[in-house]
Every structure is written in structure tokens, then in C-alpha cells.
C-alpha positions in Angstrom: 59.4 -33.9 152.3 60.7 -34.5 148.7 58.5 -33.8 145.8 59.3 -35.1 142.5 58.0 -33.8 139.0 58.8 -36.5 136.3 58.4 -35.7 132.7 56.9 -38.6 130.6 57.1 -36.9 127.2 54.7 -34.8 125.2 52.4 -33.2 128.1 52.4 -35.9 130.4 53.9 -35.6 134.0 53.8 -37.3 137.3 53.9 -35.3 140.5 54.7 -37.5 143.6 56.2 -37.8 146.9 56.4 -40.6 149.5 52.7 -41.1 150.0 50.7 -39.6 147.0 51.3 -39.5 143.1 49.1 -37.9 140.4 49.4 -37.9 136.7 48.5 -35.3 134.1 47.4 -35.9 130.4 49.0 -39.6 130.3 49.5 -40.2 126.5 52.1 -43.0 126.7 50.9 -45.7 124.2 51.6 -44.6 120.9 53.7 -41.7 122.1 57.1 -42.3 120.3 58.8 -40.0 123.1 57.1 -41.6 126.2 59.7 -42.6 128.8 57.0 -45.1 130.6 54.6 -47.6 129.7 51.0 -47.3 130.7 50.9 -50.8 132.4 53.8 -49.8 135.0 52.1 -46.4 136.0 50.5 -46.6 139.6 48.9 -43.3 140.9 46.2 -42.1 143.0 44.7 -39.5 140.7 44.6 -38.7 136.9 43.9 -35.1 135.7 42.9 -34.4 132.3 43.3 -31.0 130.6 41.0 -32.0 127.5 40.2 -34.9 125.2 42.2 -35.1 122.4 44.0 -38.4 122.2 47.4 -37.0 123.0 46.2 -35.8 126.3 43.3 -38.3 127.3 45.9 -40.9 126.2 45.9 -44.0 128.7 43.8 -42.3 131.3 40.9 -44.8 131.1 43.0 -47.8 131.2 45.1 -46.6 133.9 41.7 -45.8 136.2 40.7 -49.5 135.4 44.0 -51.0 136.6 44.8 -48.8 139.7 41.2 -47.6 140.6 42.7 -44.0 140.4 40.1 -41.4 139.9 39.9 -39.2 136.8 39.2 -35.7 137.3 38.3 -33.5 134.0 35.8 -31.1 132.5 32.3 -32.3 133.0 31.6 -33.8 129.7 34.9 -35.6 129.3 34.6 -37.0 132.9 31.3 -38.5 131.8 32.7 -40.0 128.7 35.3 -41.6 130.7 32.9 -42.8 133.0 30.9 -44.5 130.4 34.0 -46.4 129.3 34.4 -47.8 132.6 36.7 -45.5 134.4 36.4 -43.7 137.9 35.5 -40.3 136.9 34.4 -37.0 138.4 33.5 -33.8 136.7 34.4 -30.3 137.1 34.0 -27.1 135.4 35.7 -23.7 134.4 37.0 -22.2 137.6 36.0 -25.0 139.7 38.4 -26.1 142.8 38.4 -29.9 143.9 40.3 -30.6 147.0 42.3 -34.0 147.2 44.4 -35.8 150.1 47.5 -34.3 148.5 46.0 -30.7 148.0 43.8 -29.1 145.4 43.5 -28.6 141.9 41.5 -25.6 139.9 40.5 -26.1 136.2 41.2 -22.8 134.2 40.8 -21.6 130.8 42.9 -22.6 127.8 42.6 -21.4 124.1 42.2 -24.7 122.1 39.5 -27.2 121.2 38.3 -30.4 122.8 36.9 -33.3 121.2 36.4 -37.0 121.9 37.5 -39.9 119.8 34.0 -40.0 118.1 34.4 -36.5 117.2 31.8 -35.2 119.6 32.5 -32.1 121.7 34.1 -32.8 125.1 33.3 -29.4 126.7 35.8 -26.8 127.2 39.6 -27.3 127.0 41.3 -26.3 130.1 44.6 -25.7 132.1 45.1 -27.0 135.6 46.5 -25.1 138.6 47.8 -27.7 141.1 48.5 -27.3 144.7 50.6 -30.4 145.6 51.6 -30.7 149.2 52.0 -26.6 149.2 54.0 -26.5 146.0 52.1 -24.6 143.1 52.2 -26.1 139.6 50.4 -24.7 136.7 49.8 -27.0 133.5 49.0 -24.8 130.6 47.5 -27.7 128.7 47.2 -27.0 125.1 46.9 -23.4 124.3 47.5 -20.4 122.4 48.6 -17.0 124.1 45.5 -15.7 126.0 45.1 -12.9 128.4 43.9 -15.3 131.2 47.5 -16.3 131.4 48.0 -12.8 133.1 45.0 -13.2 135.6 46.5 -16.7 136.6 50.0 -15.4 137.0 48.4 -12.5 139.3 46.1 -14.3 141.5 47.1 -18.0 141.4 50.9 -17.4 141.3 52.3 -20.7 140.5 56.0 -21.3 141.3 56.3 -23.6 138.5 54.6 -23.5 134.9 54.6 -26.3 132.4 54.1 -24.4 129.0 53.6 -25.9 125.5 56.1 -24.4 122.9 55.6 -26.7 119.8 53.6 -24.1 117.7 51.1 -25.3 115.0 48.5 -26.9 117.5 49.5 -24.4 120.4 51.6 -21.4 121.0 55.2 -21.5 120.0 58.5 -20.5 121.9 57.9 -16.7 121.3 54.6 -16.7 122.6 55.3 -18.9 125.6 58.1 -16.4 126.7 55.3 -14.0 126.7 53.1 -16.5 128.7 56.0 -17.0 131.1 56.5 -13.0 131.8 52.5 -12.9 132.6 52.7 -16.0 134.8 55.6 -14.8 136.7 56.8 -18.4 137.9 60.2 -19.2 139.2 60.7 -21.9 137.0 59.4 -22.8 133.2 59.4 -26.3 131.9 58.6 -26.5 128.0 56.3 -29.2 126.9 54.4 -30.4 124.0 57.1 -30.3 121.4 59.1 -32.7 119.2 56.9 -35.5 119.7 55.7 -35.3 116.1 57.2 -33.4 113.0 54.7 -30.5 113.0 55.8 -29.5 116.5 59.6 -29.6 116.4 60.9 -26.7 118.3 64.2 -25.3 119.3 64.0 -25.7 122.7 67.4 -24.1 123.5 66.1 -21.0 121.7 63.3 -21.0 124.2 65.5 -21.6 127.1 67.7 -18.7 126.2 64.9 -16.3 125.5 63.0 -17.2 129.0 66.3 -16.5 130.9 67.4 -13.3 129.1 63.8 -11.9 129.1 62.3 -13.0 132.2 63.6 -13.9 135.9 62.5 -17.5 135.6 64.8 -20.5 135.3 63.9 -22.5 132.3 64.5 -26.5 132.9 64.7 -28.6 130.1 63.4 -32.3 131.2 64.0 -35.3 129.1 61.6 -37.7 129.0 61.9 -39.9 132.2 63.7 -37.0 133.8 62.9 -35.9 137.3 62.8 -32.5 138.9 63.1 -32.6 142.6 61.1 -29.7 143.9 
């Protein structure tokens, strides 16, 4: 069985194998770094960390086109449903089972607001078990102690961490997050999309590989990591 993790740019990823595909935070339209266009995306499920436009992205349109179900924090799921998408709500610490495995919505240190400015519930990170492979998408977040708990309890094999600073933690804080998470592989995200979040990704890679036991994988938009 071959499982692929495809980086689409910013914080968007597709995880897939021969029978299932899921997309996380599908910000494609309007994303200058996006590798794929929203109208080409075919997935079984859409997972969202929070409601900001660079994460909600094309989720509603993809759901309408493919009938894929959106899973998100309760308030955000309700918004998506009212806009015509298939959506189910979850809350912090909740686990949902899927045909491909399960996912748990966990804390993130950030905010979450809808396009109209209303609160969209809590921001989240997501722990994903896809066909037995554990992947942690940290969402948009600053450094917080729950990352230590996630490393100790959930033990993700792969962690996707924001490093762009300004809106999230920067490279140095993300190195500390990696120490707490103790994943074998760290993949940076949420950097270089816009001027405020330009980051030295090679500095981050060097720090990860000198200060932790993890391997840092720098994926270009459109690049696949075969797990």
C-alpha cells in the first residue's frame, strides 16, 4: 500500500492512496503558491482547522462539486452547511471515524473568524490516522504547551508545522514544537506565500536536524512525499 502526502502550498495538503483521498485547508484560489486549481480536486473528505480565508479557501466549492464532506469545528461546519456544502461539526478533543481511519480535532493557539467577521468557534489542529499512518497538522498556531501533550499522547509520526512567524510561530518556536512532538518527520508550511510570512526554511531544516532526531522535509508546492 502506497500513501502519498502532497503539498499544495501554504497549509494545504492532500493525503491519499489508491482508494481514498482527503484534503486539509484547501486554500487554492487566490493563493500565489498553489500547485493545483480547485476545479481539479477530487477527494472523499475535506478537513478544516479554522475559518480564515487562507484555510477555509475553496472547501465549500470543492464540497459542492464532489459531494465530499467537510469536517470542522461546529460553528464553522454550520457556516459551510448554510452555504450549501456537505458538512459535519465536531468540537475540541472529539474523534471522528472515516473509511480511511480517524481524525481528532485538538487545540491551536490562534483565532478563527468567518468572512463576515463573526466568530467561527475555536481554532484547531488535527491529528489524522490515515490507514495506520499518523500525521499531525498543527493549523495556524503559536507555541503552546498542548503540543507537548500531543507528542506524548498521540505520538504523530509526521508533523506539519507553520514557520512563517507574524500570524503563527516562527522557525525557532517551531523547532521547540518539534522537540515536544517527537515526530520522525517534520514538514514546514505556512511560509513564503505572502511578504509578512517569508521565512528561512533552510535555517529551519538545519535547526531541526541538529537539535532533534527528526528529518526535515521541505516540499515544494505540488511535490509528493511517499510515506
